[in-house]
N, C-alpha and C positions, 0 to 999 in steps of 0.2 A: 190388617188395616185398623189403625188406632183411632178411636173417637168417632168413627163414621159407621156404626153398626147398621146393617140393613141396606147398605148402598147398592148391593147387587153383585153378582158374580164377576162382571167385567172389571169393576173397580177393585176387586180383591186379588186380581192376578198380579204377577210381577212384570207384566208387559203393557205397553201403552196401546191397548186394544181399542179404546175409545178414539184415541188420536188417529190410529190407522184407519179405522172405519170412516172417520170424518174426512180424512185425506182422500181415500178411495172414492167416497161419494162426491167430493168436490171435483175430482179428476174426471169422473164420469159426466158430471154436469158441465165440464170444460169452463169452470168459473170459480175462482178461488176467493174473490173479494166482493163483487157486487151482489146485492140482494136486498130484500125487504125484511122488516122485522116480522116474524110470524106470530109474535105474542103482543097483540093489541096495536102497537105503534105501526103506522104505515108510512113508508118512505125509504129511500136508500140509506144503508148503514155502512157503506164501505169505508168511510173515513174513520168511524168509530172502531171498526174491526181492525184496521191497521194499527190503531193505538193499542188495542188489547193484545195484538200479536207482539207488538214491541215490548210491552211490559211483561210478557210471558217469560222473557229471558233474564231481565234484570228488574228486581222488585223492591225498590225502596218504598216504604209504606206511604209517605206523603205524596209521592208521585201518583200512586194508585188512587189515594184519597182525592187528589186534585182532579183526576180524570173521572172519578165518580161524580164529583160536583159538576164537571163540564158536560156530563150526560143529562143535565137537567132538561135540556131541550129535547131529549129523547127519553124522558122519564117514564113514558108508558111502554118503552121497549124493555121489558123486565129481563130479557135474556142478556142484554148488554150489561146492565147493572149487576146481574148475577155473575157474569164472567169476571168483571173487575173485582167483585166481592170475594170470589174464590182466590184470585191472585192476592188480595189483601190478607186473607186468612193464612196463605202460605208464607207471605212476607213476614207477618207477625210471628209465626211459628219459628221461622229462621232467625229472626231478631232475638227471640227469647232464648234460643239455643246457641247464640253467637255464631251462627253459620252464614249470616248475610254477607259478611266480608268475603267468605269463600265463594259465594255466588258471583260477587263482583269480580273476583280474581279469575274465575273460569269464563267470564263473559267476554274476555278479550277487549275490554274497554280500558283505555289508559287512565291512570290515576286522576289526572286533572279533568278528564272527561267525566269520570265518575262523580267528582265533586260538582261539576257543572250540572250533571244529570240530576243530582239531589237538590242542589240549590234552585234549579228550575222549578222544583215543586214548592217546598215550603221553607227554604233557607237553611241556615246552619243548625237550627234547633230541631231538625227533623227527627232525631232519635227520641225526643220527648213526646212525640205524637203517638198515641196508642189507641185512638178511638175514632171511628167514623160513624156518625149518627145513622140510625135506621138500617143497620146491617142485617141482612138475612143470615140465618145460620146455614152452615154448609149442608147440614142434613136436609133442611127445607128446600134448598136449591136442588139437591139430588132427587128428592121426592117429586118436585114439580117437573123438572126438565128431563130426568132420566127415567124414573119409575113410571110416570104417567104420560109423558109426552116425548118419548125417545125418538120416534120417527120424525116428528116436526123439528126437534132439536137438531137431528142429523142433517135435515134439509136446510137448516139456517146456515148463515155464513159466520155467525159469531163463534169464536174459538172457545166455547165453553167446555167442550169435551176435552180439549187439550189441557185447559186449566185444571179440570178435575183430575186428570191423569197426573199432572204435576203435584197436586195436593196429596194424592193417595198412594202413589207408587212407592215401593221400596227403593231406596237410593241406589242399591247395588244388587246385582245377581251374579252368581257364579255358574259358568257353563263349561262343559267338557268338550273340547275339540280334539281332533285326531290328526296327527301328522299325515300329509298326503302320501308320503313315501314309506313310512314304517308302521302306520296305524298306532303309534305310541300316543297315549292320552296326554293332553296338556290342559290344565284348568286355568280359565281366565275369569278375573273379576271385572265386570263391565258395568257401564251406566246406560241409561236410556235418555233420549232427548225427545219427549213427546211434543214439545213446542216446536221442534224442528223435524217434522216427520220425514222429510226428504234428505235429512242431513247425513253426513259421514258416520255419525254415531249409530244411526239405525241401520245403515248399510253394513257397517262392520259387525253389528249384532247379528244381522241376517246371515252373513258369511260364517260366523262362528256357529250359529244354530244349524248350519248345514255341515257341521263336523269338520271344518277346516280352520286353521289359523288365519287371521286377517293379515297375512304377510305375503308380500309379492313373491310369486312362485320362482322367478329367477334367483332371488336371494336364497331360497331354500335349496334349489338345485345346485347353485354354485357352492354354497357353504358345505353341503354334504360331499359334492364331488371333489373339492379341494382338501377335504378332511381337516378343516380348520378347528382350532381348539379354543378360540375366544372371540368375543364380539363386543364392540362398543356401539351402542345405538343412541344417537342424538335426535331428539324429537320422536320418541317411541310411541306416542299416543297411549295405548293401553299395554304396550310392551309385547305385542304378538311375536315379533321376530326374535327378540332377545330371549323371551320365555321359551319359544320353540327350540332355539339353539341349546339352551341350558337343559331343557327337559329331555330332548330327543338325542342330542349328540354328547351330552355331558360337558359342554363347553363352559368356560368361565365368562360371566356376562357383566356388563356395566350399562346402566341406563341413565341418561341425563334428561330430566323432564322438568320444566319450570313451573307447570301448573300443579298446585297442591293436590287437587282431587285426583288427577291422573297419576301422580307419583305415589299417592297413597294406595291407589288401586293396583299398581304394579307390585307394591310391597305386599298387598293382600294376596295377589296371585302367587307371588313367590312363597308366601307362607302356606297357602293351600296346596301347592305342589311339593311342599316339604323341603324347599331349598333354604340355605342360610345366607347371611349377608356376604360370606366369602364366595359363594357360588354366583350370587347376583347382587351387585352393589347398586343401589338406587340413589342418585343425587337429585335433590330438588333445586335445580339451577338452570339458568339459561347458559348456552355455550357460545363463545365468540372468540375473537383473536387476542383478547387481553382480559385479565381479571378485573373485576369491579373494585371499587374503593373499600378500604378498611377504615372504620371510624371508631376510635376508642377501643381498639382490639377486636371489634366485631365487623363482619362483612356487611356492607351497606347495600340494600337492594337499590337498583337503579332502573331507569326506564329502558325497556328494550322493545322489540317490534310488537309484542302482544301485551305489554303492561309493565309491571314492576317485578323484578326478581334479582336474586344474587346472580352475578355473572362470573363464570369461570372459563378457563381454557381446558382443552383435553389434556394438555401437558400437566397442568396443575392438578387435575382430577386423578390422573394416573400416579403422579408423585405422592398424592395424599393416601393412596391405597397400597398397603403393604403387599397384598396379594398380587396386584399388577406390577409393582416395582420388582418383586421377586421373579415373576414370570418373564419379564423383559431381560433381567440380568442373567437368568438361566437359559434364555433362548427358547422359552416354552409359550410365547405369546403369539404364535402364528394365528392370526385372526382376521376379522373383518371390521371395518368402520363403516357404519350405515348412517346416513344423514338425511333427515326429512324435516326441515325446519321452516318451510314455506318462506324462505328468504334468508340470506346470510350464510348459505352453505360454504361459500368460499372463505368467509371469516372463520368458520369452524375449522377448516383445514389449516389456515394460517396459524391458528392457536394450537396446532397438533404437530408442529414441525419436528420437535424433539422426539416425540413418540414414533412418528413416521420414519425417522431416520435410522431406527434400529434395524439391523439386517434381519433379525429373526422376529420382527414385530408384525405389524399389520401387513397382510398380503393382498387384501382386496379392499378397495374403496368403492362404495356404492352410494350414489347421490340421487335422491328422488326429486327431480325438478323438470319442468318443461321450459325453463328460461335459458335461452342460448347465451345470454349475457352472463348468467351465473355459471353455466358450464364452461364458458371461455375463461372466466376467472379461476375456476377450480382447476382447469387444465394448466393454467400458468403456474399455479401453486405446485402442482405435481411435477412439472418440468423443472422446477427449481430445487427439487430434492436430490440428495446425493445417490439415491438408488432408484431403480425403475419400478413403476407400478402399472397395473391395469386399472383404469378408471372407467366406471360405467355409470350411465344414467338409466334409471328404470322408469322415468316418467311417473305418472300416478298409477299405472296399471300393469307394469311389469315387462315392458318390452326392453330388450337390451340394445344399446348402441355403444360399440367400442370407441373410446376417444383416444386411447393409446394402446399399443400392442407390442410391448417388448418381449412377450413370451409367445410370439407366433400365434396369436388368437386363441390361446389355450382356454382363456376364461369365457370366450364366446362359444367355443365348440363344446365344452364340457356339459353345459346344460342341455344342449341338443342331444348329446350322447345319452344323458340320463332319460330324456323323454323317449328316445327310440328304444332304449333297453327296458323301459316301462310299458312298451306295447304299441307305440304310435306306428302306424303303417304309412308307407309312401308308395305312390303309383307314378311311374315315369312313362312318358311317351314323347316321341319326336318324329319329325320327318327327316329326310336325308341331310338337310342343311343344319339340323340341330343335333344330329346323332353324336358328333364328337363331344359337344358340351354335355349332352345327356350321359354319355359314358364316363366323362370326368366326374360328374356329380354322383353317379352311382358308386364309382370308385372312392370318392370322398366320403360318402355315407358309410360304405363298408369298412374302409381301412383307417380313416381318421376319426370318424364318429363311432366306430366299432358297433355298428348296428347289427342285430341278429339277421341271419339270412332270410328268415320268414317275414321280415318287416318290409322287404323291397319287392315290388312287382314291376316288371318291365314289359310293356305291351308292344314295344318296337317303335320304329323300324329297327332292323338289325343289320342293314347294309347301306351303302352309299348310293344305291340305285334310286333314281328319281321316283318319288311317289307323291301323293297328294296329302297335304297336312290335315284337311278336315277328317280324313279317315282315321288318323291316329289320335286326333283330338277326341273324336267320338269314342274310340276304344278306351282311352285313358279315363274319360269321364264316366263311362258306363261301369268300368271296372272299379273305379273309386266308389261310386254310389252303391255298388253291390257289396262292398266291404262295410261301409258306414257313411251316413250323411252327417255324422258328428265330427266336427273339426278337431276335437280333442283325441279322436281315435284314428283318423285317416286324413291324409292330405295328398293332393295331386301336384305333379311337376311336369310341365310340358315345354318343348322348345321347337322353334323353327328358325329360319335364318335371322329374321328381325324380331321374332316373337309376336309380331302383329297378327299375322294370318292365323296362327294356331290359337291365340288368345281369343280372337273374334269367333273362331269356330267353336271353341270350348263354351263360350257364353251363349251359343245357340242351343246347347244341351240343357234340358230342364233340370233345375236344381243346382246348377253350377254358377259360381261367382269366381271368375278367373281374373287375376290381376297381373298385368305385364309390369315387371319391376326391373329397374336398372340401378337401384341403390338400396342401402339399408333402410333409409327413410321410407321409400316406397313399400318395402317388404313389411316394415313395422306397422304402418298404418293400414295396409291392405288387410292385416289380421286384426289389429286393434279396433278399427272403426268399421271395416267392411266385412269382416269374418270371411275373407276369401278362402275358398276350399281348394283352389288350384292356383299355383304359381306359374307364370310364363316368363321365359327369358329368351333373348336372342342369341343363337349360337354364333352368329357372325358379328355381333355388336357388344357382347359382354365377355370380358376377360375371365379366365378361370378363377383367379384369386378373388375378384369381386363377386363372382357367382357363388363361390363358397360362403362368403360372408352373407350374401343375400339369402341363401338357402338356410343357413344357421339361424339368422334373425327370424326368418319366416317360421321355422320350426319352434323357436323359443317364445314367440309372442302369442299371448292369449287374447281372445275376443273380449272387449270391454263390456259389451251388453248395454243395459240401461237405455238411454235415449237412442243409441245406435240400433238396438234391436227393432225399434219401431220403424226405423228407416229401412232396415233390411227386409222387414215384412212387406213394406210398400214396394220395394224393389222386386221381390220375388212374386208379388201379386201381378206385376206387369206381364209375367209369362202367360197368365190366363186371360189377358185382355185381347180383344180382336185388334 
């Protein structure tokens, strides 16, 4: 920590510990904005806190100066002035090192909005402003509010701790994650977002800290099962998926990332892992259905969904890479195209028609989106190609939905095979009306999904003689929980005629969350949001082919956690109420 000696151990770490402590404390209090000033001034400060949270992300100096002045009505609330002062110190440091423009670029604020943001403060001469009267030093702020009054500061609502984290944190850290399938190490260079403590940035950091790549598990399973040799990732964030593929499988990778900081960190990760640019090519571009303009022989940045960037198509990026051109010509480019651009995924596909038309080129297209409109457009693009593809959407958390299946569901079933071969256990149970579908599903798991014998437990019934479905619901549920109550290790599957009676019975068993599913959508969200540990289907209402897809989707989908865990906890607490 440069220039802030004696600030304390928390500020000397590479992690936003002060921000996290502050966030946890506010969560406990169930109040993120309202509050009184604990340092002399008395009165609500929520409006001022909102302003300081806003300037935590984008920090032009005069904007901060203006709001320091606007706090005159709260001049006795020293913690508010201190918070903005810390932001001012950071903005001044960034300006002196020519990094302020990069902060704007990462802020996802359009260029014209950036100018308006600045001019809203002190007009076009803002860069000439370099002083705010009566500024405290950063060290005096730390001494007063952290060293001597930390408990009171933590209880306040002013985002001072987040501002101090921003000022003192190292901009990047490198962490070693391990492939969930092979335990191969993959090093990632990553950032922290202490001013956005609930953000995707900190969520992805936490995932990597748990020794896993922040890459959707279905992508990892599919890529390995299909033995693919290349990957193009559009919108890679910090490049978890493409880095995993290059490091663990030896694939050739391409990443297209328009934000400068992210592209630089992918390159840093590439270098840390010992790859060269031939193994992993990183383009700092946005990707769409046509190339941007060229002015005076240079590519001109243009406006796109998140700001300004050079815009290229996949086809032009592939054409510009000797490695990729040679792989396509020699038929060695069997790979995946993974798209996660938060909009415009169909445009990315339209700009890849030449690449996708190669017979020995891209084999798998994976689109991360929850937009049915985008999926429909993507599907139309795929259908227009001269060759067949399997197109999948992974949503934001990894559940697979097949949109086209020219290869007889191969890409849906292979991830399920991988999970079963990695130790997932299945417990089957049915009454006489569900026995035929149960037997079909067991045969499907054994022969199509190639599950090991010891992964399947069948508690009956074993004949068509009439029996009572509650008895076999109870047997299946007790057997399941005796194996594990962890849904990553064991799942139950039960059937009766309609699926209704046996699902109702299963849900009477303590610890069971049984979902009656009649579609892939049901199966996906029963796992994604509800963490269902038992799947129910109707033997007389569900066709065998549909049931296979439902079961494969159920096996493939991970529980999302997060806010859904809170709801699951409340659901399960109902079991103990009178």
